[in-house]
C-alpha positions in Angstrom: 94.4 116.5 66.0 94.4 115.6 69.7 93.0 118.1 72.1 95.3 120.5 73.9 93.8 122.0 77.0 95.5 123.5 80.1 93.5 122.2 83.1 93.8 124.2 86.4 92.3 121.3 88.4 95.0 118.9 87.3 97.8 121.4 87.3 98.3 121.6 91.1 101.5 119.7 91.7 100.1 116.9 93.9 97.1 116.4 91.6 99.3 116.4 88.5 101.4 113.7 90.1 98.3 111.7 91.1 97.1 111.7 87.5 100.5 110.9 86.2 100.7 107.8 88.5 97.2 106.7 87.7 97.4 107.2 83.9 99.4 104.1 83.0 97.5 101.7 85.3 93.9 100.4 85.6 93.9 101.1 89.4 96.2 101.9 92.3 95.7 101.3 96.0 95.4 104.4 98.2 98.3 103.6 100.5 100.6 102.9 97.5 99.7 106.3 96.0 100.1 108.0 99.4 103.5 106.4 100.0 104.8 107.1 96.5 103.7 110.8 96.7 105.0 111.0 100.3 102.0 112.9 101.5 99.6 112.5 104.5 96.3 110.6 104.2 94.4 113.9 104.7 96.4 115.6 102.0 95.9 112.8 99.5 92.2 112.6 100.4 91.7 116.3 99.8 93.3 116.2 96.3 91.4 113.1 95.4 88.2 114.7 96.4 88.9 117.6 94.1 89.7 115.3 91.2 86.6 113.2 92.0 84.4 116.2 92.0 85.7 117.2 88.6 84.9 113.6 87.4 88.5 112.7 86.9 89.0 110.0 89.5 86.9 107.2 90.9 87.4 105.2 94.1 86.3 101.7 94.8 86.5 99.9 98.2 87.2 96.2 98.4 88.0 93.7 101.1 91.5 92.3 101.2 92.0 88.6 101.5 95.3 89.3 103.3 93.7 91.2 106.1 92.2 89.7 109.3 90.3 92.9 110.3 87.3 94.5 108.6 89.2 97.3 107.0 88.8 97.6 103.2 91.3 98.8 100.6 90.5 101.9 98.5 91.4 101.5 94.8 91.7 104.6 92.7 91.4 105.0 88.9 91.3 107.7 86.4 87.9 107.9 84.7 87.8 108.1 80.9 87.2 111.8 81.2 90.2 112.1 83.6 92.4 110.3 81.0 91.3 112.7 78.3 91.8 115.7 80.5 95.2 114.6 81.7 96.4 113.8 78.2 95.2 117.2 76.9 96.9 118.9 79.9 100.2 117.1 79.2 100.0 118.2 75.5 99.3 121.8 76.7 102.4 121.6 78.9 104.4 120.3 76.0 103.2 123.1 73.8 104.3 125.6 76.4 107.8 124.1 76.8 108.5 123.3 73.2 110.6 126.0 71.6 109.0 127.9 68.7 110.6 127.3 65.3 
């Protein structure tokens, strides 16, 4: 049986939405995530740091061929541990919200 585990780190609303957006993709660019969540850079950074410290998210910086300046793009991904934790948390939420027989 798949693991069911409520995760306080993931459960915060912005962090839950971050994980939900990152789960179906290999990676997502910081600004796309920020704009989709409609949060400030600092807010997103704070939540990403919490997820990163827990080992759930990784960030990679890469140059953009479309940019003329030296700024680099930040790509975010759920780690394998983050995917397992998110899936277990979703199952825990489903268990909470499923009516008992």
